[in-house]
C-alpha positions as CSV (number, residue, x, y, z in Angstrom):
1,W,-24.6,-15.1,49.5
2,L,-22.3,-12.5,51.3
3,A,-24.9,-10.0,51.2
4,F,-27.8,-12.4,52.4
5,V,-25.0,-13.5,55.6
6,I,-24.4,-9.8,56.4
7,T,-28.3,-9.0,56.2
8,I,-29.0,-11.9,58.7
9,A,-25.9,-10.9,61.1
10,V,-27.1,-7.2,61.1
11,H,-30.6,-8.5,61.9
12,E,-30.1,-10.9,64.6
13,F,-27.0,-9.1,66.5
14,G,-29.7,-5.9,66.3
15,H,-31.9,-8.0,68.5
16,G,-29.1,-9.0,70.8
17,I,-27.7,-5.4,71.2
18,L,-30.9,-4.0,72.1
19,S,-31.7,-6.9,74.5
20,R,-28.5,-5.6,76.6
21,V,-29.6,-2.2,76.2
22,E,-32.9,-2.6,77.5
23,N,-31.4,-5.0,80.4
24,I,-32.8,-8.1,79.0
25,R,-30.3,-11.2,79.2
26,V,-29.0,-13.0,76.2
27,R,-28.8,-16.8,76.9
28,S,-26.9,-17.4,73.8
29,M,-26.0,-16.2,70.2
30,G,-23.8,-17.1,67.6
31,A,-23.3,-18.2,63.8
32,L,-24.2,-21.4,62.3
33,I,-21.3,-22.2,60.1
34,F,-21.8,-25.9,59.1
35,V,-25.4,-25.1,57.7
36,L,-26.2,-23.9,54.3
37,P,-27.1,-21.0,54.0
38,I,-24.9,-19.8,57.0
39,G,-27.2,-18.2,59.6
40,F,-26.8,-16.5,63.0
41,F,-29.0,-16.6,66.0
42,V,-29.4,-14.4,69.2
43,E,-31.6,-16.0,72.1
44,P,-32.8,-13.7,74.7
45,D,-33.9,-15.0,78.2
46,E,-37.5,-16.0,77.7
47,E,-38.3,-15.4,81.1
48,E,-36.9,-11.7,81.4
49,L,-38.6,-11.2,77.9
50,N,-42.0,-11.9,79.2
51,Q,-41.3,-9.5,82.0
52,T,-40.5,-6.8,79.8
53,R,-43.3,-4.5,78.7
54,G,-44.0,-1.6,76.7
55,M,-41.4,0.4,74.4
56,K,-38.3,-1.5,75.9
57,K,-39.9,-4.6,74.3
58,I,-40.8,-2.9,71.3
59,R,-37.5,-1.4,70.5
60,M,-36.1,-5.0,71.0
61,F,-38.2,-6.2,68.4
62,G,-37.9,-3.3,66.0
63,A,-33.9,-3.3,66.1
64,G,-33.4,-5.9,63.6
65,I,-35.7,-4.1,61.2
66,T,-34.1,-0.8,61.8
67,N,-30.6,-2.3,61.4
68,N,-31.5,-3.9,57.9
69,I,-33.0,-0.7,56.5
70,V,-30.4,1.6,57.5
71,I,-27.6,-0.6,56.4
72,G,-29.6,-1.2,53.2
73,G,-29.9,2.5,52.8
74,I,-26.1,2.9,53.6
75,C,-25.2,0.4,50.8
76,F,-27.4,1.9,48.4
77,I,-26.0,5.4,49.0
78,A,-22.5,4.2,48.8
79,M,-23.0,2.3,45.5
80,I,-24.7,5.6,43.8
81,L,-21.7,7.7,45.1
82,L,-19.6,5.1,43.5
83,M,-21.3,5.3,40.5
84,G,-20.6,9.0,40.5
85,L,-16.9,7.9,39.6
86,V,-18.0,6.4,36.2
87,T,-17.8,8.1,32.9
88,P,-20.2,7.0,29.9
89,V,-18.7,6.2,26.6
90,A,-19.4,9.0,23.9
91,G,-21.4,8.1,21.0
92,P,-24.5,6.3,19.7
93,V,-24.8,3.0,21.5
94,I,-27.3,0.4,20.0
95,G,-29.1,-1.3,22.7
96,G,-31.1,-3.8,20.7
97,V,-32.4,-4.3,17.1
98,Y,-36.0,-5.1,15.9
99,Q,-36.7,-8.7,14.6
100,N,-37.3,-9.0,10.7
101,Y,-36.0,-5.3,10.1
102,S,-32.7,-4.0,8.3
103,A,-30.2,-4.1,11.1
104,E,-31.4,-7.5,12.4
105,Q,-31.2,-8.9,8.8
106,A,-27.6,-7.7,8.2
107,G,-26.6,-9.5,11.5
108,V,-26.1,-6.2,13.5
109,P,-25.3,-7.0,17.0
110,G,-26.8,-5.4,19.8
111,Y,-24.8,-3.4,22.6
112,S,-22.5,-2.0,19.9
113,L,-21.2,1.5,19.3
114,I,-21.9,3.2,16.0
115,H,-18.7,5.1,14.6
116,A,-20.0,5.8,11.1
117,V,-23.0,5.8,8.6
118,N,-21.9,5.8,4.9
119,G,-18.2,6.6,6.0
120,N,-19.5,9.8,8.0
121,M,-18.6,9.9,11.7
122,V,-21.2,10.2,14.0
123,N,-21.1,11.1,17.6
124,T,-24.9,11.2,18.7
125,P,-28.2,9.3,17.7
126,A,-29.1,12.5,16.3
127,D,-26.1,12.5,14.0
128,V,-27.7,9.1,12.7
129,S,-31.0,10.3,12.4
130,A,-29.7,13.3,10.4
131,I,-28.2,10.8,7.9
132,L,-31.2,8.5,8.0
133,N,-33.6,11.4,7.3
134,T,-32.0,12.0,3.7
135,T,-32.8,8.3,2.8
136,R,-36.1,6.1,1.6
137,P,-36.8,2.6,2.4
138,G,-35.1,0.2,-0.1
139,D,-32.0,2.6,0.1
140,S,-28.8,0.8,1.0
141,L,-26.4,2.3,3.4
142,T,-23.0,1.0,5.1
143,L,-23.0,1.0,9.0
144,T,-19.6,0.9,10.8
145,V,-20.0,-0.3,14.4
146,E,-17.7,-1.5,17.2
147,H,-18.8,-4.7,18.9
148,E,-16.5,-6.5,21.8
149,G,-13.5,-4.2,20.8
150,V,-14.2,-5.3,16.9
151,I,-15.1,-2.6,14.4
152,S,-17.0,-4.2,11.4
153,D,-19.0,-2.9,8.5
154,Y,-22.5,-3.9,7.9
155,Q,-24.6,-3.4,4.5
156,L,-28.1,-2.5,5.4
157,T,-31.0,-2.3,3.0
158,L,-33.3,0.0,4.9
159,S,-37.0,-1.0,5.7
160,E,-40.4,1.0,6.2
161,W,-41.3,2.3,9.3
162,P,-43.5,0.2,11.4
163,E,-47.1,2.0,11.6
164,E,-47.1,1.4,15.5
165,I,-43.8,3.5,15.8
166,G,-44.4,6.2,13.4
167,N,-45.6,7.1,9.8
168,R,-42.3,8.4,8.0
169,T,-41.2,8.5,4.7
170,S,-37.5,8.1,5.6
171,G,-35.5,4.7,5.8
172,F,-36.1,2.7,8.8
173,M,-32.8,1.1,10.3
174,G,-34.6,-0.7,13.4
175,V,-32.4,-0.2,16.2
176,T,-33.1,1.0,19.7
177,Y,-30.5,3.1,21.7
178,Y,-28.9,2.7,24.8
179,D,-28.1,6.0,26.7
180,P,-25.4,5.3,29.4
181,A,-25.3,9.1,30.3
182,L,-29.1,9.0,31.0
183,I,-28.9,5.7,32.9
184,L,-26.0,7.4,35.3
185,D,-28.2,10.4,35.5
186,G,-30.9,8.3,36.8
187,V,-28.9,6.5,39.4
188,G,-27.4,9.7,40.6
189,G,-30.9,11.0,41.3
190,S,-32.1,8.1,43.4
191,I,-30.8,9.0,46.7
192,S,-34.2,9.0,48.4
193,P,-36.5,6.7,49.9
194,I,-38.7,6.7,46.7
195,G,-35.6,6.3,44.7
196,F,-34.4,3.4,46.6
197,L,-37.7,1.7,45.9
198,R,-37.0,1.9,42.0
199,F,-34.0,-0.4,42.7
200,L,-36.2,-2.9,44.6
201,T,-37.8,-3.8,41.3
202,V,-34.6,-4.7,39.5
203,P,-34.4,-8.4,40.4
204,F,-38.0,-8.8,39.1
205,D,-37.0,-7.8,35.6
206,I,-37.1,-11.4,34.1
207,A,-37.0,-10.2,30.5
208,G,-33.5,-8.8,31.0
209,G,-34.2,-5.3,29.2
210,G,-37.2,-3.6,30.9
211,N,-35.3,-1.9,33.9
212,P,-32.8,0.5,33.2
213,F,-30.8,-0.2,36.6
214,R,-29.9,-3.8,35.7
215,I,-26.5,-3.0,35.4
216,L,-26.3,-2.2,39.2
217,A,-27.2,-5.8,40.1
218,F,-26.0,-8.1,37.2
219,D,-23.2,-8.6,34.8
220,T,-24.6,-7.3,31.3
221,A,-23.0,-6.3,28.0
222,A,-23.6,-2.5,28.8
223,Q,-21.0,-2.4,31.2
224,Q,-18.7,-2.1,28.1
225,F,-20.1,1.6,27.6
226,Y,-18.7,2.7,30.9
227,V,-15.3,3.8,31.9
228,V,-14.6,2.7,35.6
229,P,-12.1,4.0,37.7
230,F,-10.5,0.4,38.5
231,A,-10.8,-3.3,37.9
232,G,-13.4,-5.1,39.5
233,F,-15.5,-1.9,40.0
234,F,-18.6,-3.2,38.9
235,G,-18.1,-6.3,41.3
236,I,-18.1,-4.0,44.2
237,I,-21.2,-2.3,42.7
238,H,-23.2,-5.6,42.4
239,F,-22.1,-6.4,46.1
240,L,-23.2,-3.1,47.3
241,F,-26.7,-3.3,45.1
242,W,-27.6,-6.9,46.6
243,C,-26.4,-5.8,50.3
244,G,-28.6,-3.2,49.9
245,W,-31.6,-4.8,48.2
246,I,-31.7,-7.9,50.5
247,N,-31.3,-5.8,53.8
248,I,-34.1,-3.4,53.0
249,S,-36.3,-6.2,51.6
250,V,-35.9,-8.2,54.9
251,G,-36.4,-5.2,56.8
252,I,-39.7,-4.3,55.0
253,F,-40.7,-7.8,55.2
254,N,-40.0,-8.3,58.7
255,A,-42.2,-5.0,59.5
256,I,-45.3,-6.9,58.4
257,P,-47.7,-6.9,61.2
258,M,-47.9,-10.7,61.3
259,V,-46.8,-12.9,64.1
260,P,-44.2,-14.6,64.0
261,L,-42.4,-11.7,62.2
262,D,-41.0,-8.9,64.2
263,G,-43.8,-6.4,63.1
264,G,-46.4,-9.0,64.6
265,Y,-44.8,-9.0,67.9
266,I,-44.5,-5.3,67.9
267,L,-48.3,-5.3,66.9
268,K,-49.0,-7.8,69.9
269,E,-47.1,-5.9,72.4
270,G,-48.8,-2.5,71.5
271,V,-52.2,-4.1,71.4
272,D,-51.7,-5.9,74.8
273,R,-50.6,-2.6,76.5
274,L,-53.5,-0.5,74.8
275,F,-56.2,-3.1,75.9
276,E,-54.9,-3.7,79.4
277,K,-55.1,-0.1,80.1
278,R,-58.7,-0.1,78.9
279,G,-59.6,-3.3,80.9
280,I,-60.0,-5.5,77.9
281,G,-56.9,-7.6,77.7
282,K,-58.6,-10.6,77.2
283,Y,-59.6,-9.4,73.5
284,S,-56.0,-8.6,72.7
285,L,-55.2,-12.1,71.5
286,Y,-58.2,-12.1,69.1
287,V,-57.2,-8.9,67.5
288,V,-53.7,-9.6,67.1
289,T,-54.9,-13.1,65.3
290,F,-57.3,-11.5,63.0
291,I,-54.7,-9.1,61.7
292,S,-52.2,-11.7,61.5
293,T,-54.7,-13.9,59.5
294,L,-55.5,-10.9,57.4
295,M,-51.7,-10.3,56.4
296,I,-51.4,-14.0,55.5
297,V,-54.5,-13.7,53.2
298,I,-53.0,-10.6,51.7
299,L,-49.8,-11.9,50.9
300,L,-51.3,-15.4,49.4
301,S,-53.5,-13.3,47.2
302,L,-50.5,-11.3,46.0
303,I,-48.8,-14.4,44.9
304,M,-51.9,-16.3,43.6
305,L,-53.7,-13.7,41.9
306,P,-51.7,-13.5,38.8
307,Y,-51.7,-17.1,38.5
308,L,-55.5,-17.2,38.9
309,F,-56.2,-14.5,36.3
310,S,-53.7,-16.4,33.8
311,I,-55.8,-19.4,34.1
312,T,-59.2,-17.5,33.6
313,T,-57.7,-15.7,30.7
314,I,-56.7,-19.2,29.1
């Protein structure tokens, strides 16, 4: 919610500041404190706004979009730099277990750290695989893992490998690994517009396991496998993520060329001036209306098509 409030303030006050820069009088501006969610507003003088033409007006409408995208980018960069202070825990980390296979049947929990296999200390998933390569389905082994600070032994009867994973003759334990070092490398390599777009997909990972960057936005069990520089570290990371995500999302959405969004008013001003120069200003409204309607149809289609396809499949 704090990120949302900051986003709205950055957007609206951007309009207000550019109005003054372009000599457009601001009649009122302020915050709506006693409503939920808290909001902000800027009201330029309507008469002066209507008299303003060309790039001055476009810059005023584009100020909110620009501010949101810039602030969002700064938040993402700050988040990435802070994550550079984190050290991953060494050792093979179990990210999940396959249902109806050895580890799940023995009660081995996900997000646990493997210390030993049959009493042999292991430091990497490769060490675990080396031991498993000497086994056969039906063999028993003792898996020593640490979960939430408690070290426990689990007795496993190894399964056969599923055909869809691989046709091997060794025993199958039925675990997947979580690599905190690999996640940190992925975060560190995301300082770019394309990299930021990868972050925008995180909140849509409804299942909770498909996106490796979930740790940046949500409290997850995987946080225990990172050594952080101070208490409350991930709280700051989550705030920076949501502040970046909401700002960039709002900026991109408002840039859509559709009235009444800022992008629509920028489009309208550009088309108005272009058509006036060619003496066909009376057609400007029709073009802007057509493009705005087209954008509405596209947005509704993006929302409705998945549901329509699912109904057709059923």
